[in-house]
N, C-alpha and C positions, 0 to 999 in steps of 0.2 A: 811715337806717340803721331799721329795724327795731324798735316795740316791745322787749324783754328772755320776756316772756310768749310773744310769735308767736316768737321763733326759741326760746327753749328747748323748747317745742310739737312745732316742727316737728326736732329732731333729736334729738327721740326717738321722735319715728312715720320718720323717717330709719333709726334704729339697729334701732327694732320690727318693719317691713319694710324691709329693704335686701334683695337678689336673690339676694348672697352665703351672706345667716341663712335662708333661704328659698326653696332651689334647687328643692325638688319643689310649689312652692305656687303656681299661677299668678294666684290670684286676687293672690297677694298684692305682686305680683311692676307688677300695674299698681294697684294701691289707694296703692302706692308712687311711679307713673309719679303719677301724681294729686297727691299731695301736693308730688311736687316743680314742676308744675305748680301748685299754687298757693301756693308758694312765691316761683316766679320773679313772682305780683304782689303776694305780701302784704312780699315782698323786697326791695322797691322803692317809695323813697316815693313818686314819679311816677306809675308802677306802680301803688299798695295805693289812691289819692288819684282819680285815674284811675275804676278800678275800684267806690268807694264812688260817684264820683256817678255814674258808671251804674246804680247801687240806688236813687240818690234818684230819678232818673225813672222806673224799674219801678217805685216804689213809688207816687209819687205823676204817675199819670197824669193831670191838669190840665197838668204842666208842662210835658208832652210835650207837649197838644194847643195849647196857646199859643207852646211855641217853634215848632213846627211851621206856626203861623198864622202866625209871625212870618219867619220861614224864608221861606213862598213868599208875604209880603208884599214884600220882599229882592228875594227872584228875576226876580218882577213885575216892579220895578223895573228893575234892573239888564235887563233883560228889554225893553223900554221903549227906556230908552234905547240901548244898543247899536240899535235900530233906527231912534232917532232919527239917529245915529253914520253910520251905513249908506245910508240918505238923505240928509245933506250932503252927503255919500262919493258922492254918486250911486249905489249897488249901489242895485237892486233885488231882495230872494232874495222867492221866495217870495205876491210878489202882481205884479198886472198888469200891466204894462209902461203906460205912460203916456208915447204919442209916443215918436217916434226909437230906438225897438228893438228888443230883448224877443225878441229868437231872430229863426233862420230859422224859415218855414211848415211846413219839409221834416225840420227836426233837424238836431241838430249839425251833421253834414259839407254842410247842402246840397243833400241829392236825395233825393229817395223810393227807399225803401229794395224798396217793389215796384215795378221797372221791367221 
């Protein structure tokens, strides 16, 4: 549940900007939609926590770079593990064939295209 101050401010803004009260003001209708979008985030504890986390990351670029480096290391390790598993299973993706196989000299269908 959002804090009472957020809920109170939201309700005041919604009443002020509601399209039914401002039929001839498209600017206020757009502001009303913006307030609704903000409420979708601020009114939901999980979404608000996620948004706060995002703001923290934006305000601390060193943290983002550190997390990016950790992610790259993790992906590289996963890639190495997958290559080892492929090699152990006898798969040979993207590497030169080493004996006994490796495809046809003439392509997938086993014949020259330019006959």
